[in-house]
Each structure stands twice: as C-alpha cells, then as structure tokens.
N, C-alpha and C positions, 0 to 999 in steps of 0.2 A: 789469411785464412782465420788468425786470431781474433783480427779487426772485425771480420764476417760475422763470428761467434758473439763478441762481444753489441753489436748493434743487433743481433737478436734478441741477445739475452736485453736490452737493453727495450726493446720494441717491444718484449714479451710484458717486463715489468711496468712499462705503460699503458700496455692493455688491459692487466687484471686494475693497477689504480683506477684506470678511465671506467672499467666495469664497476666497480667499487660503486667510485663517485656515482655513475648514471644509476646505478639499482638504487643505492642510498638517499639520494635526494631529488631525482625526475621520474621513474617509473613508479607503475604501483605492485610494490611489491609485497607479500605477506611476511617478510622479516621485520616491515616497519608499522605493519597495520597491529592499532591496540586491538584484539582479539581475543579477551581472555576465556579459557575454555575452562567449562565449572562443571563434572563428570560427578553425579550424583548415583552414590551407592545404590545400588537395584533394591537393595533389601528396604531402603525409605522413601522410595521414591514417590511411590502412591501413598501416602499414609493418611493427607489429608486434603479434603474436597479442592483446595484452590489451586492442584497441581494438576487435577485431572483429567488432563488434555496432552495432546502428542504436539501442539503446537508449543508450549510454555515449557515444555522437558527441551523439544529437540533446540531451539533459538537461545535458552539459556546454555543450553552444556556445547555451543558452538561459538557462543560469545556476538549473537544477535542484538540480544535485549539483556538487561541486567535486573534482579529484582532489588527495586530501591526500598521500599514499606511493603506492609497492606494494600495491594490494588493498585500500587505504584512502580513503575518501569521506566529506568533507564535505555535510553535507544543507544547503543553505540555504535563504532563506523561504519560496519557492515549493514545495522540495522538501517541508519540513519541514511545509505545510501538507497536503501529499498525506497523509503518512505517518499525520498526528493523524488526517484524514477515515478512515485504515484501519483506524486504533488505535480509533477510536469505533467504526466498522463490530464490528471484533471485541468490543468490551466489548458493545455492544447483546444480541448473539448468547451471549455468555456469563452476562448476568445472565438471560437467559428460562431458562436450563438450573443455577441455582443456582451458577453459578461464583464464586469469592471473588477479587479482585486481592491480590496480594501484589508484593513486591521483593524477590529476594535478593541477598547480595552477590556481586560479581562474582569477585571471588576465595572458590578451595573450598581449602581443605586437603588437600592430594594424598596425607594418607593413608588417606583417604575412599575415594579411587578404587582405592587398594592393597585395600584392606578387600573391595570388588566384585570384585575381580580385572580392573578395565578399565586400569588404569595402564601395564601394559607393551603392553596392545594398542593404545592408542592414544597413546603417548606422542611418538612421532615427529610426531604433527599439533596437539602443545599446545604453547601460549605457558606459561612457568613462570618463577617465580622466588623467591628466598629473600628475609625480610625481615630487620632487623640483629638479631634474636634466629636466625639460620638456620633457622628453622620455612620447609618448603618447599609453594607454593602453583603452584598454576595459573588461568590466565583461562578461565572455564569454556566449552565448546562447549557444554553439554549442563548441567541441572542433577538428575538423576537421587540422587547421591548428597547435595547439598547440601540437596534437600527433605525426603529422608528422615532425614536425618539431625537436622533440624530438628523434623520432626515426633515423631521417637523421643525426643529432647531433653525437648521439653515434658509427657512422663507417658503411661503408655496413654491413648490415645482409649477411649471409651465407646461402645457400638453405637449410642445414640441421636443422635451425633455423625456419623455416617456414613450414607451416603456423604459424602465429602470432598471436593470440589473447589477446586483451587487453582490459581491462572496468573499468569503474569506478561509484561511485554513488558519486554524487556530486549536488552541489546547479547550477542552472544556471540561466542566469539575463537575461527579455527581458523587454524594457520600453513602455508597453501596452499604446498605448492611451486610452482605456478605458478598465481597468480591471474590469471584471464582475464575476458572480457566485463563489466567493469564489476563493477557489482552480485550478475551472476549466479553468479559463485564470487569471493567477495571474503575479504577476512582479518578483517573484522570486519563483522557484519550485525548486525542487527536482529531477533529471533525471538520470535511468540508460542508460549509453552510451558504445558500444564497439565498437571497432576499430579493424576489420581484414588485416592481411598483407598477399598476397599468390605471389608465384613465376610467374602466368601467370591467363589468365582469368579464363580457366579451373579448375583450383582449384580455384579460387575465388569464381568460382559461386556453387562449391560443399560447401565452407567455408559459403557462402550464404544460401544454405538449409540447412545447419547443425544447425546454429545459429536461421533461421527461425523456426526449427520444434522445438527446444528449448523452443524459445518464445513461440509458441503455446500450449508446456507441461506449462510454468508458467500459463497460462489463464485457461488451462484445469483444474489443479490444484485449482485457485481461485474460478472455478466454474459459472464463469457468460458467457451466452452464447457471444461471441463477431465473429467478420467478417470480415473476408481479403480479399483486391481485388487490384490489379493493379493501382498505383496511379501514378502523376505526379514525377519528379525529381525535377523539381524548382529552389528554390539558393542553393541547395544542389549539383546538378550535375549530373553527371552518366548517366547508359544508363539503369536502371532497379532499379523501387523500390514497397512496397507492405505498405499499413497502415491495421493497426488492429483496428477496432473499435466497440463499443459498442451501443447499442441503447438506446435512451433517449432521450424523449423531450425537455433537456433542450441543447441538443445538437446545433452547428452552422453548422456541416456538413449534405447534406442529401444524402443519397442513393435512390435507385429504386430498391424495389423487389418482385420477384414473388413468390407468398406464392403457388401455383400449384409445381412448380418445385425445387424454393428454388434459382434461377438464381439471382443474385442482380450486381447493375451497380452503378457507381456514376455520371455516365453521361448518357442523352438520348439526341436522335439526333430528334431536333425542338419539336414538339409538339405529336412526335411519343413514347406513353409511353407503347407500346405492346412489350412482353418478346420475344427475337426470336427464344427462343427455343422451348416454346410450344403455344405463340400467346395470353395468357392469360394477362390479364393489370398487369401493374406492380403497386405497392403502394409505396406512398414516404413516407419515415422515417429518423428522423434526429437520428442524432447520433453524438458520442465524440470519434475523436482521440483519442488513448491509447497507440501506438505505431509506429513506421516507420522504414522501412528497406531501405537502397538504397546500389546498386554497382556502387561502385565511379568509377573503372578503373584507371586512371593515374592522373586525377583530380588534387590533391592533393600532391601526391608522385613526379609530374616532377617538377612543379614550386619551391618544396620546398628541391629537391633531396634527396628525401629517396628510396636508393638503396639497391641491394644484390649483390652478386657476384654467377653466374651461375655454370655449370660443366666446363663451358669453361674457367673459371675466369674472363668472361666477367662480365663488373655492365648492370644490368638491373632493370628501374624504377619498383618497387613494384604496384602491384595490390591489390585496397583497398575496404573496404566495410564499410559503417557504420552503428549501429543498435540503437536504440534509445528507451525506455518506460519511458513516464513519470508517475513516480511511485506517487507524490501527485495527479496528476491528477486522476488517476487508483483509490485512494482510496478514492476521494469526488466523482466520477460519480460512486462505488460501493455503497457508502450511499445512491445516490439520487435514483439509482436504486432498492435496495433491504430494501428500510426502509420506515416506515408508515410515516402518517404525525407528528407523536407523540414520534415515539421511532424507536433511530436506532438500525439497521439493518446490520452486518458485513457480507463479506464473513467468513464462517466457521474456515476458516485457518489462518484469520486474526483478530480474536478478542481477544480485549486487556486482556482479561481473559475470560476461558472455561467455568467458575463455580464461581457464587458469593453463598456465605453462609450467611443467614439471623441466627443468633443466638436469645434466645426469649428478651424480653424486660427487663432490670436491675427490679428489686423488682417484677416482676410477677409472678403469681405462677410456671409457667414454667421456670423460670429462674433455678430452681436446672436441667436441662435438657441441660445447658450451654457444660458442659464437652462434651456432644456427638459432639455437633459443633465443637469444636475443634479437637477432635478425628478425624470425619469425612474430616477436613482440612487436617491433616498429612497425612491419608490415602490417601487421592487423590495427595496431592506433590510428596508422594513416585512411584507415578506411573506415573509422568511426568504430570500431570495434572494442567493447569495453571488455580491456584484458590485464589481468593480473597475474604476475612472475612469482612463483613458490621459488624463492632463492635461498630457503633453509638447505643450502647444499650439504650440510654436515648429517642430513638428516637421509634415508634413503627413497630410493622413487616411491616402494610400497607403502610407507606410512605417510608420503605425504599426499599419493592418490586417494588413499582411505579417507586423512582429512579434507580434500577437495570435494570428495562425492558427498561428505556427512555436511559439508557446508551447504551445497546444494548449485554448484557450479555446473550449468549444464554442457560443456564442452571442457574437457582435458586435452592437453597436446602434453606427449612425451616423446621427450628427445633421449631416446633409450640405447640398446646395443646395437639396432638396426640403422643407428645413423650413421656407423661407421663402414657399414657397405659404397663399393664403389659409387653408386647412384643411393645418396643417402634415404632411407626411407623414415617415415616420423609416425607415430600412435596417435590417431585421432579418435577419441574416445564421446561417443553419445552418449553421457552418462543417462538422462531420462530416459532412453530407450534402449539400453543395455547391448549397446552394439560398440564395434571398433573397425579401424581401419588400418592397415600401413599404406601409408599415400606416398608419396614420391615428393621429396622437398620442395621441388619448383613449385609443385601443388597443390600444396595443402593451403595457403590461404586461401585459394579462388574455391576449395573444397570445405573450407569452414565456413566463410563467406554464403555459400550457397546452404548451408546443415542449417546455420541461424533462419534464413529468412525461410527456408520449407517450414518450420515449424513455429512461425508466427501467426497468433489466427485470423480468420477472416470475418469480413464485416457483414456478411452475406447473412 
C-alpha cells in the first residue's frame, strides 16, 4: 500500500513538473506573454487631442501597442500578431493575382524625387537627412520613384516579362504637423504598396481592375463594410484613382450618402445635397481612408527612363499603376468601429488568438480538472485553431475572464465548477455575441470549431 501511494505521489510530481515545463516553454501562455497593461486615469484620459480615439486608448491599455514618441508607436507581441495575420491575408490575395513581394530601402535619394518634380511639392511633409558624403535622402512616405528607378537600372524589360506586379509591406514616414488618434494619423506607419508595370494603357487598365478586385476581396474577408469611390489624383498624378473608406465618426474625410439607393459621393455642388439618382436627401458621414489606387501612365517611367522592348524591338516607356493599403491604419479603424468602450473587438480573421482557455484557480476545489483545460488546448491546436492558455492560476477565473474580454479574444473556454460533474461540462463563451453555453467535455472542441467557422465573413 505504501508503495502504491509513493508511486502515485511520484506520478503527481512528475505531472506537475511536466505541465509547468510544457506551459512555460511550449504552449501559448499568458504568463509568458509580454503584455504590459497601461491603465490611464479617467480624469486625464481625454485631455489632449492626440488620444481622442477609442482605438488608441484600448490598445495601449491592454498592451497591444505602446506609445514610443509623438506619432510613433511600438507594436507589442499581441499587436504584431494581429499585424502578421493582416500581412498574411494580403500576401494570399496578392499571390492569386501574380504579385511578387520585394523590399525596397527605406531611404530614397532625393534627386529621384527632384526628377519627377515631387520634391518641392511634398518637402514640408518629408523626413530627410544627409549622409557623411553630404548626399541627401528622404525617409519615403511612398515609393514610386524608388521602384521605377530600380526597374530602370535592371535594363529594358521584355514584353514577355509584363505585366509585372511588385509589392512590399514596409514602414513609411510622414512628418505630420499634428499627429492624432494613434495609428490613424501617425508619423511612422506600415503600408502595403504595389506597383504594376504594363505595355500599354489598355493592359494597365486591366491590371488596375484585377488589383482593385483583389483589394475588395481583402476587405470582404476582413468583414467590415467599406465604400469605394472615384478620387482626385493629387500629388501622385496619373489619369484615374479610387479610394476605399471605412465609415467612422473619428474619420477626417466626409462623404454624402443616399440611404435610399446607396449612392454616395465625396462632393456636393454648393448647398445641393440631393441625390441626383433618386432625389432623396444625402446624409453626411465621416470616413477613414484605408486604401488608394492610382493609374499613373508614364508619369514616373518617363523621367526615370523605365522602359521595355516591344515586338518590333523598339523601346517604349512602361505604363504604371500604384496601389496602397494603410495596414496599421486599417487595424486602428477596425478597433474603432467594432469595439465597445471597455473591450476590444477584432475582425475575426485578425484576432491575436481565436480562443483563450481559463483553467481553474490553483488550490481550488476544481483544480483537479486542470488536465481537461490542457487536453482541450492540445486538441484545438491540432485543428490549427489559434489558442492561448491563461495559466496565471494564482488569479481568480473571474479576473482572468475580464482581462480576456478586454484583450478581445472572441471565444473563452472556462474549466470551472461544472467540470467536476460525473459528465464534465465546460463553459464556452462567445464573447462578441454575448452568449455562453455549457458543453459536454467530449463535444467542446467540435462546438468551438463550428462556432469559429460560423463567424467568418462571406466573400459574396
């Protein structure tokens, strides 16, 4: 009998040691996560205009981002995970249309911008510097000159290499006079920018339509309603452009929408705010621009001598288009639109983790059911369901549940009192829809899988 008890005690020690090792070094666990929370006192939260947004407050408070300096932000582990998921989504859609990923230097020689006559127009908003030889560079807010110069340097392309669609995801810089609202208008931001090169205006327009459709697929998969409309070409130049916008009160842009026939425009003539289609009154809405596409023609290829050889072996200038998505801005406005005042809500395809599991409090009566939590974690991970374990079992389940909701985990699994029943029941909380269910342990994983699948937006 003593031998049996000794073996049982030894097994229990081994299990506890293995669980601690597994939790610390292998599984996704909250105890190992660098997530510095920053609770700002309520009486000082909205004193300055640069934090007049829900998104920056929520993301700083739960350790998604950290304010580095005026208009500059650090992406912490959870924030970087969200950004990585957005980048993966972009990569998937760009691969479908033949996009090839590159990475250009952040510094662009300023003489290239001088060649395209953009330097004087934009210089007040540029970060610039000189190297030790006295050569002048800018931290690029956009890369038309840099990529066109690169294509020019590799020599004339052949018509068989076209159309060519090159894109990058990288940091951009703009010396904002008044950075505001966190990532919505910051000095450093992350963008996806694509540059397409074609043989003539007809194929360039076809590329424009293909890439624009891919952008629409990205926004449909994110699942937040967006609007696309014709826009001015501005500093970029070219013959045609379109903007993609999310509707949000925090936005600096204004559109006029007819709620009767869904017509919308950025412009109204004088005080005439009547829909020209159905004659109903247009409603004013604030929006945030999240993407912009341009048909550029030869505006950049001509001064920078980017050309190709046609079928007669003659050199011709490349027809170009450029296509940008503000990724960090998109994340911020998504949080702005979807979240409550106290809890982050992510687009379901961008959640830092899909599921958070809360095992029982250490030393509690339910602690003997902890193994169920770890078994559920393994099963969900085996199904490629992104899961994290809140293993801070010195804290109550209630406190950990509050933090999981604030961080924005859409599904929370609680192994609580009902796990002690003859047929263990597991609490599954659909946080975004404010529902909860007690599910039999054997059915929990399948229930969670179906729950996650049911929340994915349709591309229709």
